N, C-alpha and C positions, 0 to 999 in steps of 0.2 A: 302428139302434143299432148296427152294425159300423161304421159311417163315425167316430162318436162314438166308440167304441173307439180307434180306428186316430190319433183328433185327439188323444187322452189320451195314447198310447205314444209318440208323435211330441213330443208339450210332454216330456212325462217326459224321453224321449232328449234334446232340445235341452237340457233344464235339468242334465242329467248331464253332456252333453257341457261347458258352461260351466262347470259343478264342477270337472270333472277338469282344464280348462285354467289355471283361477283355480289349484289344487293344484301342476300343472306350475312354471307363474309363480313362485308362492310359491316352487318345491322348487329353481327356478335360480336367484332371486335369493338363500335361504339360502348356496346352493350358494359364488355369488360373495364372498359375505363372508366365509366361513369361511376359502377358501381363496386370500384378495386379497393375505396377505401369503406364500405360498407363491410368486405367482404375480410378486410382487415383487421376491422372492429371487431366483428365478431368472431375471428380466430383468437385475439387477442383478449376476449373477451373469457372465450372458453377457457382460455389459460387461467385467467384471474380467478375464475369461478373455482378451478382444481385447486388454487392455493389458496383460496378466501383473501384473494388484495381484492381491494376499493380503488387503485389508482386509476387514472385516466388513462386511456388506451391508448392513446397519441401521443403519450411519454415515452413508450414501450418501444425502445433500439430495435425492433423487428419490424414499427409498424411502417417504416420508407418500404424498408426490403421488400416487405408483402404487396406493397402496391404495384412495384416494378415484378414481383411475380405475378400478379393478375394481369398485367399488363401484356408480360408476355404469352400467361394462359390464353388472353384473347388472341394474339397473333397466331397462334399455335391453332387455336379452334378454327380460327379463318381459313388457315391455308388447308386443312383437311376437308372445308366444305367445297373452296376452290378445285375444278376439277384439273387437278397437276398430274404431271407427271409422276410414275411408280416412284421412281428411283429416287427422284427429289424430294417424294414424301416420306420416303424413306432415310432417308438421310436429315431432313427436320425431325421427325418422332425420336431418332438416336440424339438429337441434338435437345429435344426436351427435354429426352430420360436424363440426359445431363445436368440438363438446367435444374431440374426436378432435385436430382440427386443433390447437388450444390446448396440449394436453398434448405433441404434437409439438413443436411451437416452443420448450414450457418448457424439454422437456428438452434442444435443441437449445442452447438460450442459455445452458443451466447450464453444459454441455460446453464453452462456448465462455468460455474463460477463462484469465489467463494462467499460471495452474497446471495447467491440464491438458495429461491426454497429448496429445492432439491437436494443440494448440496450439502445446505445445514441439517437437511433430514438424514441425510448417508453416512455422514461425515459428524453428526450432533457429539459424538466422544472425545473427537479432536477440538481442543481448545488453541490448539495454535494454528494463527490466521496463515501465518509464512507458507506451515507444510500445506495447509489447505489450500493454499496459490498455487506452489508448486505441481499437487498432486493434481488441479485442473489444468493447468497447463499442458503437463504430461498427456493427461487424456486428448485433451483439445489437438494437439499435437497427432497423437495417434487417429484421433479420427479424420483430421485432412487426409492422412496418409493412405486410410482405407477408402476415401473418396477417390485420392487420384488413381490409385490402383482400378477402382471401379470405371472410373471415366476411361481411362486406358483400354479397357476389356471392351467398354461399350464402344468406342472408335476403332476397336479392331485389330488391339497390341497386343492381343492374349499371349500368341506364341514369342513377342518379345520380353515379357513378365519371365518368361521360363530363363532366357539367359541371363537374370539375374539373380538365379544360386550360384552360376560360376562367377560371378563377379564378387560375391559376397565370400567367395571362398577364398578369391584372390586378395580381397581385404583384408581377410583374416591372417592371411599370411605376413601381412606390414601392418598389424597391431602392436605388434613389440617395437617395432621401431617407431611408429608414431604416439605411441604412449613415450618415450625417453624425450621425444621431440616436444611432448606435449605437458612437461614434470608440474610446471606452474600451474596449468590449468586442471591437473589432474589433483594436486592437491590442495588447489582452492573448492575444487565442487567435492571432495571428500572434510575437509573444512566447514563445508557449508554444512553438509548432510549431520556431524557434531554438534552444529552452532541449532540447528532444527529439532535435535531431539533432547539435547542437553536444555536446551533453551534459556542459556542464559541471560537473553534479553528477547524481548518481543517486539513490532511496530508499534510505536510512540513512546517508547522508553526512553531517557536521555541519558545516555552512556558517554563513558571517556574513554577512548583507546589510545594510547601513546601519547600523541601532543594535539588529538581532536579531540572535539567533543561539541556533543550534537544532539538532535533527537533521531531516533531511528525512522525512516520512513518505507524501505523498503528493502528485503531479505530474500536473495535467490543461493542457489547453489554456489554462485563464483561468486559474491560478492553481497557486500552489506553497503546501503547508500543513509549516509545521515545529514540533518540540514545542520549546520551550525552558525553560531552567534548571530552572524552577518547575512545570513542567511542562502549561503551558497551550499551547494549537495555535493559534499565529499562522498567519493565510490573507495570503496577498504576491500581490498581483497579479503575472503575469507579464513585464507592461508596465514595470512599478518595479523587477522583476530585474534584466533587458536593458538599464536606463538608471542605474545605480550599481555600483558593484562588488559584487565577491560573492568569497568567501576558502573556499574549499575545503579546510579542514584535513586531512579527510582523505587528500588527495590529497600531502602533506608526506613525506617517506624519512625527516627528521628532525626535530629542534628546537634554536631556537638558545638557549645558557645563557651570560647573563656574570653577574657581581656585583664589587663590589668592597671586597676588604680593608681596614678601617684600621687600620694597627696600631699601638705608640707611634711618640711621635717618639724616644723613648729607644734606642730598638731602633737595635743597629750596623749600617754598611753591609756589615760584612763578614757578621750574623745574616742581612740583606733579600736578599742574595746566594745563600745558600746555603737560605733557605727558598722562594724563587721559583724555583731548581735542583729543590728535593724536590717540590714543586708540581705541576710541567710534570711531572717523570717517574710522579708519581703519577698523575697524569688520563692520560699518555698510555698509562698500564698498566690503565686503567681498560676492560673490555672494552663500556660503558654507551657508550664515548665514543669517536669519531672519531678517532682519534692527530692525522693531519694539521692536522685544524685549532684544534689546543690553543695558545692565547697566554699566556701568566703574564707580567707585566712591572711594574718598578715606574711606575705611571702618573703619581704628582704626589705634592709634596709639601706639605701645606696648613699652614694655622695649628695644628692641633693634631690631625696624624695625618698616617703615609705610606701616600699609595693604592699596593695593589696589586691591578691588573684582572687578571681573569680571563676569559677569551673560550673559548667551546669550542662543539659539536654533538654533542647526546644523538643517538645514534640511533634512540631511541622516540619515533613518531610519534603515538600515542595519548595525549592529553592526560593520563589518570588514570594512566597508565605513565611517562611525562616527570617527574610530578609525582613521583611515589615515585625515581625516580635522581637527581633534581631534590637531595632530600632525602640521597639517600646521597651523592652528590657534595660536597654541605656539610658533612655529618658528617664526612666523610674529611679538608677541608681544616682542619677546626676542631680535628679529631684531630690531627691534624698540628703546627698553631700550638703547640698544649698542652704538645706531646711538644718542641718546640723552647724551652719558658718564654717564649714572646714574648706581651706582654699585647695585646689589642686596645684601639683607644682609640675614647675616647666625648668628643662634644663638654663642654669645662671653660671654668670663670671665673673669672677672677682677681679679688678686688677689693681694692683698697689705702685703708686708713684714713687718713688725717692726722690727726697729734693737733696740735692748736694750742695751742702756749703761751702761758700769760695771763698 
């Protein structure tokens, strides 16, 4: 009878311990769920403290992934508290290791971009954003490849990884055939390297490539994307860009302006000399005009007009500002013509009708 009592007591004690473990596991999980955002904010604030930034922690791209990570951490801790099978616990530990490595890789990958503090610090001598972007893309790719190998190793596929050496050897045999089959791709990538190093244009420049014009929005090793007048995005292979002319309108320091004023044939030579002199003086005193480039002269006498040619360079290189300066110059010239009571000529035709006498 006493033995039976001992057995019952031990069973009740085991049950109580199991219930207690389950309660602790639930408490641990609830704790991480409640305080996940607090932990995430603390980590992000520590990061912001290192880079001396005052941004809101919730605005950081890692805020939500960190929240998920701490929930998974809570699940992991809860499972370890429960009296589970050792084999199952080993599997859970391996899975959690992969999850931790994944999130570490994701955090580092997120921090490696052309606008991040660390990249700007290490690539401070490089002013080419496109090159920085390509470098960051390559580093991120290598990070994820390393993560894949580590994950496979943790999952017990280490022996399979050794076989990749033979696969690489096999791929090396067919590399020549692959290069021949991908000539255009290789050519575009080499052209992309040329563009990124020579820098005929950068992101934000307005360029003209053959029949296409627009603002450069992206440069990769394979192609360049521009936004055209109608907001359409045009993707141009880099091989096409390096094999044709490229006009970079942003590199202009000034723009050329020329026009021809056709004045009436009835205008006297004295008035023509006077108006030419006044136009030249007016344009030379205009702050938007490069004074040394101004040329105003009577260029031609046609069948219906005296042609005064005006040639100069405007200081504005941006197209919209150039149009405004061009308008102001034309209005000033017209005002001067009106002031001197000079008529502008226009094409005319005189028809003579012969009357026949019957």
